[in-house]
KOLPAPA-350945 format. One record per residue (C-alpha): x, y, z; residue in one letter. Coordinates in Angstrom, 2 decimals. Each point is the difference from the previous one (the first is absolute). Example, Ala and Ser with C-alpha at 12.3 -4.5 7.8 and 13.67 -1.06 7.14 Angstrom:
<nodes>
@px: 12.30	py: -4.50	pz: 7.80	res: A
@px: 1.37	py: 3.44	pz: -0.66	res: S
</nodes>
This chain:
<nodes>
@px: -25.01	py: 54.69	pz: 85.32	res: M
@px: 2.14	py: 2.82	pz: -1.39	res: Q
@px: -3.06	py: 2.29	pz: -0.02	res: D
@px: -0.59	py: -0.64	pz: 3.71	res: M
@px: 3.63	py: 0.75	pz: 0.80	res: L
@px: -0.19	py: 3.25	pz: -1.95	res: L
@px: -3.25	py: 0.95	pz: 1.72	res: I
@px: 1.60	py: -0.71	pz: 3.40	res: A
@px: 3.04	py: 2.07	pz: -0.95	res: A
@px: -2.16	py: 2.94	pz: -1.09	res: C
@px: -2.12	py: -0.16	pz: 3.15	res: A
@px: 3.12	py: -0.26	pz: 2.17	res: L
@px: 1.58	py: 3.01	pz: -1.69	res: L
@px: -3.06	py: 2.14	pz: 0.63	res: G
@px: -0.25	py: -1.18	pz: 3.59	res: A
@px: 3.70	py: 0.66	pz: 0.64	res: V
@px: -0.27	py: 3.54	pz: -1.29	res: V
@px: -3.02	py: 0.62	pz: 2.25	res: A
@px: 1.78	py: -1.63	pz: 2.95	res: G
@px: 3.13	py: 2.14	pz: -0.42	res: L
@px: -2.12	py: 3.12	pz: -0.19	res: L
@px: -1.90	py: -1.10	pz: 3.11	res: G
@px: 3.25	py: -0.70	pz: 1.89	res: A
@px: 1.22	py: 3.51	pz: -0.85	res: F
@px: -3.26	py: 1.52	pz: 1.24	res: V
@px: 0.13	py: -2.10	pz: 3.20	res: L
@px: 3.50	py: 1.29	pz: 0.68	res: R
@px: -1.24	py: 3.57	pz: -0.38	res: L
@px: -2.91	py: -0.52	pz: 2.41	res: V
@px: 1.80	py: -2.31	pz: 2.47	res: R
@px: -0.28	py: 2.58	pz: 2.77	res: H
@px: -3.70	py: 0.61	pz: -0.58	res: R
@px: -2.97	py: -1.78	pz: 1.52	res: S
@px: -0.52	py: -3.73	pz: -0.44	res: L
@px: -3.25	py: 0.79	pz: -1.81	res: T
@px: 1.94	py: 1.70	pz: -2.80	res: V
@px: 2.29	py: -3.01	pz: -0.37	res: S
@px: -2.97	py: -2.37	pz: -0.20	res: L
@px: -1.55	py: 2.16	pz: -2.74	res: H
@px: 3.26	py: -0.10	pz: -1.94	res: V
@px: 0.18	py: -3.80	pz: 0.31	res: V
@px: -3.57	py: -0.39	pz: -1.29	res: V
@px: 0.64	py: 2.36	pz: -2.90	res: F
@px: 3.19	py: -1.90	pz: -0.85	res: V
@px: -1.90	py: -3.29	pz: -0.10	res: A
@px: -2.75	py: 1.41	pz: -2.21	res: V
@px: 2.45	py: 1.88	pz: -2.22	res: T
@px: 2.21	py: -3.08	pz: -0.38	res: A
@px: -2.99	py: -2.02	pz: -1.17	res: M
@px: -1.12	py: 2.76	pz: -2.37	res: L
@px: 3.53	py: 0.57	pz: -1.34	res: A
@px: 0.45	py: -3.70	pz: -0.68	res: G
@px: -3.33	py: -0.13	pz: -1.78	res: T
@px: 0.90	py: 2.99	pz: -2.18	res: L
@px: 3.37	py: -1.53	pz: -0.87	res: M
@px: -1.71	py: -3.24	pz: -1.05	res: V
@px: -2.52	py: 1.96	pz: -2.06	res: A
@px: 2.80	py: 1.99	pz: -1.60	res: Q
@px: 1.52	py: -3.30	pz: -1.11	res: G
@px: -3.24	py: -0.74	pz: -1.86	res: M
@px: -0.94	py: -2.84	pz: 2.32	res: F
@px: -3.30	py: 1.65	pz: 1.01	res: L
@px: -2.72	py: 1.50	pz: -2.15	res: N
@px: -1.79	py: 3.20	pz: 0.90	res: E
@px: -2.97	py: -1.82	pz: 1.55	res: H
@px: 2.16	py: -2.14	pz: 2.27	res: D
@px: 2.08	py: 3.02	pz: 0.97	res: L
@px: -3.16	py: 1.88	pz: 0.97	res: A
@px: -1.20	py: -2.94	pz: 2.08	res: V
@px: 3.30	py: -0.36	pz: 1.85	res: V
@px: 0.28	py: 3.75	pz: 0.58	res: T
@px: -3.53	py: 0.07	pz: 1.44	res: T
@px: 0.84	py: -2.87	pz: 2.35	res: V
@px: 3.17	py: 1.78	pz: 1.16	res: V
@px: -1.95	py: 3.22	pz: 0.56	res: A
@px: -2.60	py: -1.78	pz: 2.11	res: M
@px: 2.77	py: -1.65	pz: 2.04	res: A
@px: 1.57	py: 3.41	pz: 0.54	res: A
@px: -3.39	py: 1.43	pz: 0.98	res: L
@px: -0.27	py: -2.58	pz: 2.79	res: V
@px: 3.69	py: -0.20	pz: 1.00	res: S
@px: 0.59	py: 3.70	pz: 0.58	res: V
@px: -2.81	py: 0.50	pz: 2.58	res: P
@px: 1.02	py: -3.26	pz: 1.69	res: T
@px: 3.60	py: 1.22	pz: 0.29	res: A
@px: -1.28	py: 3.31	pz: 1.34	res: M
@px: -2.07	py: -1.72	pz: 2.71	res: L
@px: 2.86	py: -2.31	pz: 0.95	res: L
@px: 2.47	py: 2.87	pz: 0.15	res: G
@px: -2.27	py: 2.19	pz: 2.12	res: R
@px: -0.66	py: -2.90	pz: 2.40	res: W
@px: 3.71	py: -0.83	pz: 0.41	res: V
@px: 0.89	py: 3.68	pz: 0.40	res: V
@px: -2.71	py: 0.44	pz: 2.62	res: A
@px: 1.37	py: -2.94	pz: 1.99	res: R
@px: 3.51	py: 1.41	pz: -0.31	res: S
@px: -1.17	py: 3.37	pz: 1.32	res: R
@px: -1.70	py: -1.70	pz: 2.95	res: E
@px: 3.25	py: -1.81	pz: 0.79	res: L
@px: 1.92	py: 3.26	pz: -0.30	res: T
@px: -2.34	py: 1.74	pz: 2.45	res: I
@px: 0.16	py: -2.93	pz: 2.41	res: A
@px: 3.81	py: -0.10	pz: -0.22	res: A
@px: 0.24	py: 3.67	pz: 1.04	res: R
@px: -0.90	py: -1.07	pz: 3.52	res: S
@px: 3.57	py: -1.33	pz: 0.36	res: F
@px: 1.41	py: 3.50	pz: -0.03	res: G
@px: -2.67	py: 1.21	pz: 2.43	res: D
@px: 0.87	py: -2.64	pz: 2.58	res: G
@px: -3.18	py: -2.00	pz: -0.63	res: G
@px: -0.66	py: -3.58	pz: -1.04	res: D
@px: -0.71	py: -1.20	pz: -3.51	res: F
@px: -3.56	py: -1.14	pz: -0.69	res: A
@px: -0.52	py: -1.80	pz: -3.33	res: A
@px: -2.74	py: 1.59	pz: -2.16	res: P
@px: -3.30	py: -1.87	pz: -0.08	res: A
@px: -1.01	py: -1.86	pz: -3.11	res: G
@px: 1.77	py: -2.37	pz: -2.35	res: G
@px: 3.04	py: 0.73	pz: -2.11	res: G
@px: 2.42	py: -1.63	pz: -2.35	res: T
@px: 2.37	py: -2.67	pz: 1.33	res: A
@px: 2.90	py: 2.44	pz: -0.19	res: E
@px: -1.85	py: 2.74	pz: 1.90	res: L
@px: -1.18	py: -2.52	pz: 2.58	res: A
@px: 3.60	py: -1.18	pz: 0.48	res: A
@px: 1.11	py: 3.62	pz: 0.35	res: L
@px: -2.69	py: 0.58	pz: 2.63	res: S
@px: 1.21	py: -3.00	pz: 1.98	res: R
@px: 3.60	py: 1.22	pz: -0.15	res: E
@px: -1.06	py: 3.47	pz: 1.11	res: L
@px: -1.98	py: -1.48	pz: 2.89	res: A
@px: 3.01	py: -2.08	pz: 1.09	res: A
@px: 2.26	py: 3.06	pz: -0.26	res: T
@px: -2.51	py: 2.00	pz: 2.03	res: S
@px: 0.09	py: -2.61	pz: 2.77	res: A
@px: 3.81	py: 0.09	pz: 0.06	res: K
@px: 0.01	py: 3.79	pz: 0.11	res: L
@px: -2.49	py: -0.05	pz: 2.86	res: H
@px: 2.24	py: -2.36	pz: 1.96	res: E
@px: 2.99	py: 2.19	pz: -0.78	res: S
@px: -1.82	py: 3.11	pz: 1.22	res: R
@px: -1.00	py: -1.75	pz: 3.21	res: E
@px: 3.60	py: -1.10	pz: 0.60	res: R
@px: 1.20	py: 3.53	pz: -0.70	res: E
@px: -2.51	py: 1.45	pz: 2.48	res: R
@px: 1.04	py: -2.57	pz: 2.63	res: A
@px: 3.68	py: 0.77	pz: -0.57	res: L
@px: -0.62	py: 3.73	pz: 0.21	res: E
@px: -1.90	py: -0.48	pz: 3.26	res: T
@px: 2.85	py: -2.13	pz: 1.33	res: S
@px: 2.55	py: 2.65	pz: -0.98	res: R
@px: -1.93	py: 2.75	pz: 1.75	res: R
@px: -0.40	py: -2.13	pz: 3.13	res: E
@px: 3.68	py: -0.94	pz: -0.13	res: L
@px: 1.09	py: 3.64	pz: -0.20	res: V
@px: -2.31	py: 0.92	pz: 2.90	res: A
@px: 1.10	py: -2.89	pz: 2.19	res: W
@px: 3.72	py: 0.38	pz: -0.71	res: I
@px: -0.27	py: 3.73	pz: 0.71	res: S
@px: -1.54	py: -0.86	pz: 3.37	res: H
@px: 2.54	py: -2.74	pz: 0.71	res: D
@px: 2.89	py: 2.31	pz: -0.86	res: L
@px: -1.32	py: 3.03	pz: 1.85	res: R
@px: -0.37	py: -1.82	pz: 3.34	res: T
@px: 3.53	py: -1.46	pz: 0.31	res: P
@px: 1.59	py: 3.13	pz: -1.47	res: L
@px: -1.76	py: 2.14	pz: 2.60	res: A
@px: 1.23	py: -2.36	pz: 2.72	res: G
@px: 3.55	py: 0.04	pz: -1.37	res: L
@px: -0.05	py: 3.77	pz: -0.10	res: R
@px: -1.26	py: 0.26	pz: 3.57	res: A
@px: 2.55	py: -2.52	pz: 1.33	res: M
@px: 2.90	py: 1.62	pz: -1.88	res: S
@px: -0.97	py: 3.42	pz: 1.35	res: E
@px: -0.21	py: -1.41	pz: 3.53	res: A
@px: 3.47	py: -1.52	pz: -0.38	res: L
@px: 1.33	py: 3.22	pz: -1.49	res: E
@px: -1.42	py: 2.12	pz: 2.84	res: D
@px: 1.23	py: -2.46	pz: 2.64	res: G
@px: -3.45	py: -0.54	pz: 1.49	res: V
@px: -0.28	py: -3.73	pz: -0.79	res: A
@px: -0.47	py: -1.92	pz: 3.24	res: A
@px: 1.45	py: -3.20	pz: -1.51	res: D
@px: 2.18	py: 0.79	pz: -3.03	res: P
@px: 0.78	py: -3.66	pz: -0.68	res: H
@px: -3.70	py: -0.85	pz: -0.22	res: R
@px: -0.53	py: 2.90	pz: -2.38	res: Y
@px: 2.88	py: -1.22	pz: -2.17	res: L
@px: -1.42	py: -3.53	pz: -0.09	res: R
@px: -3.41	py: 1.36	pz: -0.95	res: Q
@px: 1.53	py: 2.15	pz: -2.74	res: I
@px: 1.81	py: -3.03	pz: -1.38	res: R
@px: -3.25	py: -2.01	pz: 0.01	res: T
@px: -1.89	py: 2.73	pz: -1.85	res: E
@px: 2.80	py: 0.42	pz: -2.53	res: V
@px: 0.03	py: -3.74	pz: -0.71	res: E
@px: -3.76	py: 0.01	pz: -0.50	res: R
@px: 0.24	py: 2.94	pz: -2.39	res: L
@px: 2.82	py: -1.76	pz: -1.83	res: N
@px: -2.18	py: -3.12	pz: -0.37	res: D
@px: -2.84	py: 2.13	pz: -1.37	res: M
@px: 2.27	py: 1.63	pz: -2.57	res: V
@px: 1.34	py: -3.42	pz: -0.95	res: G
@px: -3.54	py: -1.28	pz: -0.55	res: D
@px: -0.83	py: 3.00	pz: -2.18	res: L
@px: 3.13	py: -0.57	pz: -2.08	res: F
@px: -0.78	py: -3.70	pz: -0.39	res: E
@px: -3.58	py: 0.74	pz: -1.03	res: L
@px: 1.15	py: 2.58	pz: -2.54	res: S
@px: 2.34	py: -2.58	pz: -1.56	res: R
@px: -2.83	py: -2.51	pz: -0.20	res: I
@px: -2.41	py: 2.46	pz: -1.63	res: H
@px: 2.71	py: 1.12	pz: -2.44	res: A
@px: 0.77	py: -3.60	pz: -0.97	res: G
@px: 3.60	py: 0.52	pz: 1.13	res: A
@px: 0.06	py: -2.76	pz: 2.61	res: L
@px: 3.04	py: -2.08	pz: -0.97	res: A
@px: -0.20	py: -3.59	pz: 1.24	res: L
@px: 2.93	py: -2.37	pz: 0.54	res: N
@px: -1.77	py: -3.37	pz: 0.28	res: P
@px: 1.74	py: -3.04	pz: 1.40	res: S
@px: -1.14	py: -3.49	pz: 0.94	res: R
@px: -0.72	py: -0.45	pz: 3.72	res: M
@px: -2.20	py: -1.97	pz: 2.35	res: S
@px: -3.22	py: 1.47	pz: 1.33	res: V
@px: 0.91	py: -1.51	pz: 3.37	res: Y
@px: 3.10	py: 2.20	pz: 0.28	res: D
@px: -1.88	py: 3.06	pz: -1.29	res: L
@px: -2.77	py: -0.34	pz: 2.59	res: V
@px: 2.48	py: -0.84	pz: 2.77	res: G
@px: 1.95	py: 3.21	pz: -0.58	res: D
@px: -3.21	py: 2.06	pz: -0.06	res: A
@px: -1.23	py: -1.52	pz: 3.28	res: L
@px: 3.36	py: 0.68	pz: 1.66	res: A
@px: -0.11	py: 3.63	pz: -1.15	res: G
@px: -3.53	py: 0.56	pz: 1.36	res: A
@px: 0.52	py: -1.79	pz: 3.32	res: D
@px: 1.01	py: 3.12	pz: 1.95	res: A
@px: -3.06	py: 1.96	pz: -1.17	res: L
@px: -2.27	py: -2.97	pz: 0.84	res: A
@px: 1.43	py: -0.20	pz: 3.53	res: R
@px: -0.50	py: 3.73	pz: 0.44	res: E
@px: -3.68	py: -0.32	pz: -0.92	res: H
@px: -0.52	py: -3.27	pz: 1.86	res: G
@px: -0.83	py: -1.89	pz: -3.18	res: V
@px: 0.93	py: -3.63	pz: -0.65	res: R
@px: 1.69	py: -0.80	pz: -3.30	res: L
@px: -0.70	py: -3.47	pz: -1.34	res: V
@px: 1.63	py: -1.59	pz: -3.04	res: G
@px: -2.08	py: -3.07	pz: -0.76	res: A
@px: -0.28	py: -2.12	pz: -3.13	res: G
@px: 2.97	py: 1.53	pz: -1.79	res: I
@px: 1.01	py: -2.28	pz: -2.86	res: E
@px: 3.62	py: 0.31	pz: -1.18	res: P
@px: -1.04	py: 0.67	pz: -3.61	res: V
@px: 2.38	py: 1.91	pz: -2.30	res: P
@px: -0.77	py: 3.44	pz: -1.44	res: V
@px: 1.95	py: 2.31	pz: -2.27	res: E
@px: -0.32	py: 3.49	pz: 1.46	res: V
@px: 1.98	py: 3.06	pz: 0.97	res: D
@px: 0.80	py: -0.88	pz: 3.61	res: G
@px: 0.27	py: 3.60	pz: 1.18	res: K
@px: -3.27	py: 1.13	pz: -1.57	res: E
@px: -1.92	py: -3.12	pz: 1.04	res: M
@px: 1.28	py: 0.38	pz: 3.57	res: S
@px: -1.45	py: 3.49	pz: -0.11	res: R
@px: -3.34	py: -1.45	pz: -1.11	res: V
@px: -0.14	py: -2.48	pz: 2.89	res: L
@px: 1.31	py: 2.63	pz: 2.42	res: G
@px: -2.72	py: 2.48	pz: -0.98	res: N
@px: -2.69	py: -2.67	pz: 0.32	res: L
@px: 1.28	py: -1.08	pz: 3.42	res: L
@px: 0.31	py: 3.57	pz: 1.31	res: V
@px: -3.51	py: 0.77	pz: -1.24	res: N
@px: -1.38	py: -3.17	pz: 1.61	res: A
@px: 1.78	py: 0.58	pz: 3.32	res: I
@px: -1.19	py: 3.59	pz: 0.28	res: R
@px: -3.60	py: -0.99	pz: -0.75	res: R
@px: -0.05	py: -3.00	pz: 2.33	res: T
@px: -0.92	py: 0.68	pz: 3.64	res: P
@px: 2.26	py: -1.03	pz: 2.87	res: S
@px: 0.04	py: -3.79	pz: 0.64	res: D
@px: -1.09	py: -0.51	pz: -3.62	res: G
@px: 1.70	py: -2.22	pz: -2.57	res: T
@px: 1.53	py: 0.65	pz: -3.40	res: V
@px: 0.51	py: -3.17	pz: -2.03	res: A
@px: 2.16	py: -0.43	pz: -3.09	res: V
@px: -0.26	py: -2.94	pz: -2.38	res: S
@px: 1.30	py: -0.98	pz: -3.42	res: A
@px: -1.06	py: -2.80	pz: -2.30	res: H
@px: -0.09	py: -1.02	pz: -3.63	res: R
@px: -3.30	py: 0.27	pz: -1.89	res: S
@px: -1.08	py: -0.48	pz: -3.63	res: P
@px: 0.28	py: 3.78	pz: -0.46	res: E
@px: 3.54	py: 0.24	pz: 1.42	res: G
@px: 1.69	py: 0.40	pz: 3.37	res: V
@px: -2.34	py: 1.64	pz: 2.53	res: V
@px: 1.34	py: 1.92	pz: 3.01	res: L
@px: -2.64	py: 1.14	pz: 2.47	res: S
@px: -0.02	py: 2.22	pz: 3.08	res: V
@px: -3.05	py: -0.37	pz: 2.26	res: T
@px: -0.70	py: 2.45	pz: 2.81	res: D
@px: -2.59	py: 0.45	pz: 2.75	res: S
@px: -1.13	py: 3.53	pz: -0.87	res: C
@px: -3.70	py: -0.90	pz: -0.01	res: G
@px: -0.36	py: 0.33	pz: -3.77	res: G
@px: -0.23	py: 2.80	pz: -2.54	res: I
@px: -3.36	py: 1.48	pz: -1.06	res: P
@px: -1.09	py: -1.55	pz: -3.29	res: E
@px: -0.29	py: 3.38	pz: -1.69	res: E
@px: 3.66	py: 0.71	pz: 0.83	res: D
@px: 1.45	py: -3.27	pz: -1.29	res: L
@px: 0.44	py: 1.24	pz: -3.62	res: P
@px: 1.95	py: 3.04	pz: 1.29	res: R
@px: 2.38	py: -1.74	pz: 2.38	res: V
@px: 2.93	py: 0.09	pz: -2.46	res: F
@px: -0.69	py: 3.55	pz: -1.21	res: D
@px: 2.61	py: 2.65	pz: 0.64	res: T
@px: -0.79	py: 1.89	pz: 3.21	res: G
@px: -2.65	py: -2.42	pz: 1.33	res: W
@px: 0.21	py: -0.43	pz: 3.76	res: R
@px: -3.51	py: -1.01	pz: 0.96	res: G
@px: -2.72	py: 2.14	pz: 1.55	res: T
@px: 1.47	py: -0.18	pz: 3.50	res: H
@px: 3.64	py: 0.56	pz: -0.94	res: A
@px: 0.63	py: 3.74	pz: 0.12	res: R
@px: 2.80	py: 0.12	pz: 2.53	res: T
@px: 3.70	py: 0.00	pz: -0.87	res: P
@px: 0.74	py: -3.53	pz: 1.31	res: P
@px: -2.27	py: -1.33	pz: -2.73	res: A
@px: 2.57	py: 1.08	pz: -2.61	res: G
@px: -0.53	py: 1.97	pz: -3.17	res: A
@px: -2.03	py: -2.69	pz: -1.74	res: G
@px: 2.83	py: -0.96	pz: -2.36	res: L
@px: 0.96	py: -3.46	pz: 1.26	res: G
@px: -2.73	py: -2.02	pz: -1.69	res: L
@px: 0.27	py: 2.00	pz: -3.24	res: A
@px: 3.71	py: -0.87	pz: -0.04	res: I
@px: -0.87	py: -3.65	pz: 0.64	res: V
@px: -2.27	py: -0.14	pz: -3.04	res: R
@px: 2.51	py: 1.83	pz: -2.21	res: G
@px: 2.88	py: -2.33	pz: 0.88	res: I
@px: -2.11	py: -3.15	pz: -0.32	res: V
@px: -1.36	py: 1.04	pz: -3.40	res: E
@px: 3.56	py: 0.79	pz: -1.11	res: A
@px: 0.74	py: -3.69	pz: 0.76	res: H
@px: -2.97	py: -0.97	pz: -2.24	res: R
@px: -2.00	py: -0.98	pz: 3.07	res: G
@px: -3.11	py: 1.33	pz: 1.70	res: R
@px: -0.98	py: 1.15	pz: 3.48	res: A
@px: -3.51	py: -0.33	pz: 1.45	res: I
@px: -1.71	py: 0.38	pz: 3.36	res: V
@px: -3.08	py: -1.67	pz: 1.42	res: R
@px: -1.71	py: -0.21	pz: 3.32	res: N
@px: 0.27	py: -3.13	pz: 2.13	res: V
@px: -1.38	py: -0.89	pz: 3.39	res: S
@px: 1.22	py: 2.62	pz: 2.47	res: G
@px: 2.20	py: 1.92	pz: -2.42	res: G
@px: 1.23	py: 0.18	pz: -3.57	res: C
@px: 2.49	py: -1.84	pz: -2.17	res: R
@px: 2.39	py: 1.54	pz: -2.49	res: F
@px: 1.11	py: -2.42	pz: -2.70	res: E
@px: 2.91	py: 0.45	pz: -2.40	res: V
@px: 0.13	py: -2.39	pz: -2.95	res: T
@px: 3.32	py: -0.37	pz: -1.84	res: L
@px: 0.78	py: -1.96	pz: -3.17	res: P
@px: 1.11	py: -3.57	pz: 0.54	res: T
@px: 3.62	py: -0.88	pz: -0.67	res: V
@px: 0.68	py: -3.34	pz: -1.66	res: E
@px: 2.04	py: -2.31	pz: 2.19	res: V
</nodes>
């Protein structure tokens, strides 16, 4: 029993020396190819076995014949292990290079395509992660392109919307200054109207900039949806009468919500103004509110005839005004973008869908426990 313990101790000592030497070599070549590291590991294993054998022989536990036999066996193992490590290293390195080449497509704006053929579990997992990242980057690029298009359209449309009233203001002010205005009071009323519209546009731009900058400060308080909708309907009544549109508040449940009353009134006001302007004379705009499993749903339904399906995903984009809305009364295309920003700041969501004869905008807010 003591002899076996001594043999084990001698073999362990030789193996430890070989292992320490191998660890030092691995540290030196840690920045080299994986093939080099695999060769070092194989040499360490063979050398550890050979060193242990020599230590046991040095302790007179092996005769010359047995030492020759063991050394021959170790040499044959090394003869097979080294080429095997070389093949494995070259195969893994080749797969790594393929992944590297495929990953370069990220920087070129392309999509990642996993290399053909099998690989290790780790390389396969890396390929899946790269493919998922590629999909996310593609979505991000598409959103960036859409936002850039919206920004360009917004700048073009606002430039048009500003140029027209400013030209009118300039002409009317010059007419008043020269004393050639046939009806000065009418000119003054028109100037006031244009100034108010420009002020509203600037206010919308400021609100949208706060939303995009994440600087929209909310002061939520508990209130009833019934009161919120009632105030919004009262505020839009004059515009509805001017356009000959009927406002209907049907199915409004007095459910509680915790929102910023001022900002949420702006949401409903923007939705109602948008619906009234898109609804033809003698049409109807209906407002409803009810509790659902997802939260409290406020909806505004108009009689605009519907929105083309290809435009539905862009309705809440900054600057979107529809294909037929290029005149100043259509606004600068900021109202619905502001609606989405305010609703999302309340941890809700805003959607639009077509219904019979028109479209329905739905705002879903978190439920408040009674």
